MINUTI-59140 format. One record per residue (C-alpha): residue number from 1; residue in three letters; x, z, y. Coordinates in steps of 0.2 Angstrom, whole numbers. Layout:
N
nr/rest/X/Z/Y
NUM/ALA/X/Z/Y
...
% end
This chain:
251
nr/rest/X/Z/Y
1/MET/116/-302/19
2/PHE/103/-291/8
3/ALA/112/-285/-6
4/PHE/126/-278/6
5/HIS/112/-270/16
6/PHE/104/-261/1
7/PHE/122/-257/-5
8/MET/125/-247/12
9/SER/110/-235/7
10/ILE/119/-229/-7
11/PRO/133/-222/4
12/MET/121/-214/18
13/GLY/110/-204/5
14/ARG/96/-216/7
15/PHE/95/-221/-11
16/ARG/98/-207/-18
17/LYS/83/-198/-7
18/LYS/70/-212/-8
19/TRP/73/-221/-27
20/ILE/79/-203/-35
21/GLU/73/-190/-27
22/GLY/56/-200/-22
23/LYS/55/-193/-3
24/TRP/46/-209/5
25/PRO/42/-209/24
26/GLU/25/-201/27
27/HIS/11/-207/37
28/ASP/-3/-201/47
29/GLU/-16/-216/37
30/PRO/-7/-218/21
31/HIS/-24/-229/15
32/PRO/-26/-242/27
33/PRO/-45/-249/29
34/ALA/-48/-260/15
35/LEU/-54/-276/29
36/PRO/-36/-277/37
37/LYS/-28/-275/18
38/TYR/-38/-291/14
39/ILE/-34/-301/29
40/HIS/-15/-297/28
41/PHE/-13/-301/9
42/GLN/-24/-317/12
43/HIS/-11/-321/26
44/LEU/5/-318/14
45/VAL/-5/-330/1
46/MET/-8/-341/12
47/MET/10/-343/18
48/PHE/16/-344/4
49/VAL/5/-361/1
50/LEU/10/-365/18
51/GLY/28/-364/16
52/PHE/28/-374/-1
53/THR/18/-388/5
54/GLY/25/-389/21
55/LEU/42/-391/13
56/ALA/36/-401/-1
57/ILE/29/-413/12
58/ARG/46/-412/22
59/PHE/57/-415/7
60/PRO/46/-424/-8
61/PHE/52/-417/-19
62/ILE/35/-419/-28
63/GLN/34/-438/-36
64/ASN/18/-445/-30
65/GLY/11/-429/-24
66/ARG/11/-430/-6
67/THR/-8/-433/-3
68/THR/-12/-422/-12
69/LEU/0/-407/-6
70/ARG/-6/-413/12
71/TYR/-25/-409/9
72/VAL/-20/-392/2
73/HIS/-9/-387/16
74/TYR/-25/-393/29
75/VAL/-37/-383/19
76/ALA/-23/-365/17
77/MET/-20/-371/39
78/VAL/-40/-368/42
79/ILE/-40/-353/30
80/VAL/-26/-345/40
81/ILE/-34/-349/58
82/ALA/-51/-342/53
83/THR/-42/-327/47
84/PHE/-31/-325/62
85/ILE/-46/-325/72
86/TRP/-56/-312/60
87/ARG/-38/-301/63
88/LEU/-40/-303/81
89/TRP/-57/-298/80
90/TYR/-55/-284/69
91/ALA/-41/-277/82
92/PHE/-50/-280/99
93/ALA/-70/-280/94
94/SER/-75/-272/79
95/LYS/-78/-253/79
96/ARG/-60/-250/70
97/ARG/-52/-259/82
98/ASP/-33/-256/81
99/TRP/-26/-266/96
100/ARG/-17/-250/101
101/ALA/-8/-246/86
102/PHE/2/-263/90
103/ALA/6/-259/110
104/ILE/23/-256/114
105/THR/24/-239/123
106/LYS/37/-232/136
107/ARG/40/-220/122
108/ASP/43/-234/110
109/VAL/58/-242/122
110/LYS/66/-226/123
111/SER/65/-226/105
112/LEU/73/-245/102
113/LEU/92/-240/100
114/GLY/86/-225/87
115/VAL/78/-236/78
116/ALA/90/-251/81
117/ALA/103/-238/75
118/TYR/93/-231/59
119/TYR/91/-248/51
120/SER/109/-253/54
121/PHE/116/-237/47
122/PHE/123/-229/62
123/SER/112/-216/60
124/ASN/99/-208/46
125/SER/87/-202/59
126/LYS/74/-214/65
127/PRO/64/-208/81
128/HIS/46/-211/76
129/THR/33/-211/89
130/ASP/18/-221/81
131/LYS/9/-229/66
132/TYR/24/-243/68
133/ASN/38/-240/76
134/VAL/45/-253/91
135/MET/54/-265/80
136/GLN/40/-267/70
137/LYS/27/-269/83
138/GLY/38/-283/91
139/THR/40/-292/73
140/TYR/18/-290/73
141/LEU/18/-298/92
142/VAL/29/-313/89
143/PHE/23/-317/73
144/ALA/5/-318/80
145/MET/9/-329/96
146/LEU/21/-341/84
147/MET/7/-341/72
148/ALA/-4/-349/87
149/VAL/8/-360/92
150/GLN/11/-366/73
151/ALA/-8/-367/72
152/LEU/-9/-379/88
153/CYS/7/-388/81
154/GLY/-1/-392/65
155/LEU/-18/-398/73
156/ALA/-10/-408/86
157/LEU/-2/-417/70
158/LEU/-18/-422/64
159/GLU/-14/-441/68
160/PHE/-28/-450/54
161/TRP/-41/-440/60
162/LYS/-55/-443/73
163/ILE/-64/-429/80
164/PRO/-83/-434/78
165/PHE/-92/-438/94
166/LEU/-78/-440/104
167/GLY/-70/-453/95
168/ILE/-50/-447/97
169/THR/-37/-440/85
170/PRO/-34/-420/89
171/SER/-16/-427/94
172/SER/-23/-438/106
173/LEU/-34/-422/114
174/LEU/-20/-410/112
175/LEU/-5/-420/117
176/GLY/-12/-436/127
177/TRP/-18/-426/145
178/TRP/3/-418/146
179/LEU/16/-419/133
180/ALA/13/-437/130
181/PRO/18/-443/147
182/MET/32/-435/149
183/VAL/41/-441/131
184/GLY/32/-458/132
185/GLY/16/-458/122
186/VAL/7/-448/110
187/ALA/17/-456/96
188/MET/32/-447/101
189/ALA/23/-433/108
190/VAL/19/-430/88
191/ALA/36/-430/83
192/TRP/40/-416/97
193/MET/27/-405/88
194/ARG/33/-409/69
195/THR/50/-404/76
196/LEU/44/-388/84
197/HIS/32/-386/69
198/TYR/46/-387/57
199/SER/58/-374/66
200/ILE/43/-361/66
201/THR/41/-364/48
202/TRP/58/-358/45
203/ILE/57/-342/56
204/PHE/43/-337/46
205/ILE/52/-341/31
206/ILE/64/-329/39
207/VAL/55/-315/46
208/VAL/42/-315/30
209/THR/60/-313/17
210/VAL/65/-300/30
211/HIS/48/-292/30
212/MET/47/-289/10
213/TYR/65/-283/10
214/LEU/60/-269/21
215/SER/44/-266/11
216/ALA/51/-264/-5
217/THR/67/-254/1
218/GLU/61/-244/14
219/ASP/41/-237/10
220/ILE/38/-245/-9
221/PRO/24/-230/-12
222/VAL/14/-240/2
223/THR/20/-255/-2
224/LEU/14/-254/-19
225/ASP/-4/-247/-14
226/PHE/-5/-262/-3
227/PHE/-6/-273/-17
228/GLY/-17/-259/-27
229/PHE/-3/-252/-40
230/GLY/0/-236/-33
231/SER/-6/-225/-19
232/HIS/4/-210/-7
233/ASP/-2/-194/-8
234/GLU/4/-184/7
235/ALA/2/-167/-3
236/GLU/15/-169/-13
237/GLY/26/-163/1
238/ASP/41/-169/11
239/HIS/42/-189/10
240/GLY/48/-195/28
241/HIS/64/-199/33
242/GLU/75/-186/46
243/THR/66/-191/59
244/VAL/68/-188/79
245/PRO/53/-186/89
246/VAL/54/-195/105
247/PRO/47/-186/121
248/ALA/30/-191/127
249/GLU/26/-199/142
250/GLU/24/-190/157
251/GLY/9/-190/166
% end
């Protein structure tokens, strides 16, 4: 699928424009602040750790390493939860709070068909509305919600550890009062949570893979800058797509 999508950029002229002429998209903020870049990079690394260890636990292809993998998985889970809370604080409570950059506006909704047409090669013009387009915003918001659900699922799978002073497991605390009565007990509720946890894992794998592909093919200068291998200089001239401005909201 990725090979076909990349091949289609050749007859559409995008391959020559970007990879030969070096005309990449322009950005209002070519160098993002260090903190969100660090958080993003940490999430990326931990997602790989969680994905690998999770699949290795589900399909034990590493001999005699399941217990160690579980502990590595749990440590990575704690890091991701802490970093996720940190990112929410940055978005809503810090001096540089940027939650508005992810809010879907009426202009974004109006641009949806144009953005979809651009990515599916029906058009070479991508409507420009904000720092992120409507599909990016939607993906990031869904990703954040899935992370919250995945974290709760992961905590609900802790059956072997009891919470100090409470004397019950996280499984009983999170599932015993609502899901367990509906499915016939905590053990069955944990089984349902494990299935949900596993399903969301594959959603993450698919979304992250698509995200990495688009990052590499649509905006390689910013991708390199993100990893510290380059910088995006807007002063060099026209780097942008053939963008179509979306009318501003009335009122």
